[in-house]
C-alpha positions in Angstrom: 45.0 80.7 -28.2 45.5 80.4 -24.6 43.3 81.9 -21.8 45.0 82.1 -18.4 43.0 83.5 -15.2 45.2 85.8 -13.4 45.1 88.2 -10.1 46.9 91.0 -9.2 46.8 92.6 -5.9 48.7 95.5 -3.8 48.2 97.6 -0.6 47.5 100.8 -1.2 50.1 103.9 -1.6 50.0 107.4 -1.8 51.9 107.5 -4.9 50.5 106.4 -8.0 51.9 102.9 -9.3 51.1 100.1 -11.5 50.1 96.9 -9.7 49.5 94.9 -13.1 51.0 95.2 -16.7 49.7 93.4 -19.3 52.5 91.3 -21.0 53.7 91.6 -24.8 51.9 89.3 -27.1 48.9 89.3 -24.5 45.3 91.1 -24.3 43.8 90.9 -21.1 40.1 91.6 -19.9 40.0 92.6 -16.2 36.9 91.0 -14.9 36.6 93.1 -11.7 38.5 95.0 -9.3 37.8 95.3 -5.6 39.1 98.5 -3.5 38.7 97.7 0.5 39.4 99.9 3.2 41.0 98.2 5.7 41.4 101.1 8.0 38.6 100.6 10.7 38.2 104.0 11.7 39.2 106.5 8.9 37.6 106.9 5.7 40.2 107.1 2.4 40.0 108.0 -1.4 41.1 106.1 -4.1 42.4 106.9 -7.9 42.3 103.8 -10.5 43.9 104.4 -13.8 45.2 102.9 -16.7 48.2 103.9 -19.0 50.7 102.3 -21.0 49.9 101.6 -24.8 49.8 103.8 -27.9 45.8 103.9 -27.4 46.6 105.2 -23.6 49.2 107.2 -24.7 48.3 109.4 -21.8 46.9 108.5 -18.0 43.2 107.7 -18.4 41.1 107.2 -14.9 38.8 104.8 -14.2 38.2 106.0 -10.9 39.4 109.5 -9.5 39.2 110.6 -5.9 36.2 108.0 -4.9 35.8 107.6 -1.2 35.8 104.6 0.3 34.3 104.7 4.0 36.1 102.7 6.7 35.7 99.0 6.6 33.9 99.0 3.0 34.5 97.8 -0.4 33.9 99.4 -3.8 33.7 97.2 -6.4 33.9 97.9 -10.3 32.3 94.6 -12.0 32.3 95.9 -15.7 35.2 94.5 -18.3 38.2 96.4 -18.9 40.1 95.6 -21.9 43.7 95.8 -21.9 46.6 95.6 -24.8 50.1 94.7 -24.3 52.0 96.9 -22.0 48.7 98.5 -20.8 49.1 99.3 -16.8 46.5 99.3 -14.3 47.5 102.0 -11.5 46.5 102.8 -8.2 46.8 105.5 -5.6 45.4 106.0 -1.9 45.1 109.1 0.0 46.8 107.0 3.0 49.3 104.6 2.6 48.2 101.0 3.5 44.4 101.9 3.9 43.1 100.5 0.9 43.8 96.6 -0.5 43.1 96.6 -4.4 42.6 93.0 -6.0 42.0 92.8 -9.7 40.7 89.5 -11.1 42.2 89.2 -14.8 41.7 86.9 -17.9 44.9 87.0 -20.2 44.4 85.8 -23.8 47.6 85.1 -25.8 
């Protein structure tokens, strides 16, 4: 069994999109997700969800329309377990306002 630490990141988009997909024959543990509002003036909201595998046969929201004040960061520090094919997805209220970064351990 191999353990590999990975990072996944994206700039925000106002369209829901995957920024990490757990590979085939792999499980993953998301250790933390950082959501940083890089807009120096305006607050923005963020949606963070998981979808993909048979377990997540529809989208499950971890955060839904959560406010991230200008120049602030929201951190999720509880583990999120993903199976092969599961996707982490993000959507912000404004393009480019929120940087999303996830710290992930992949187990094969």
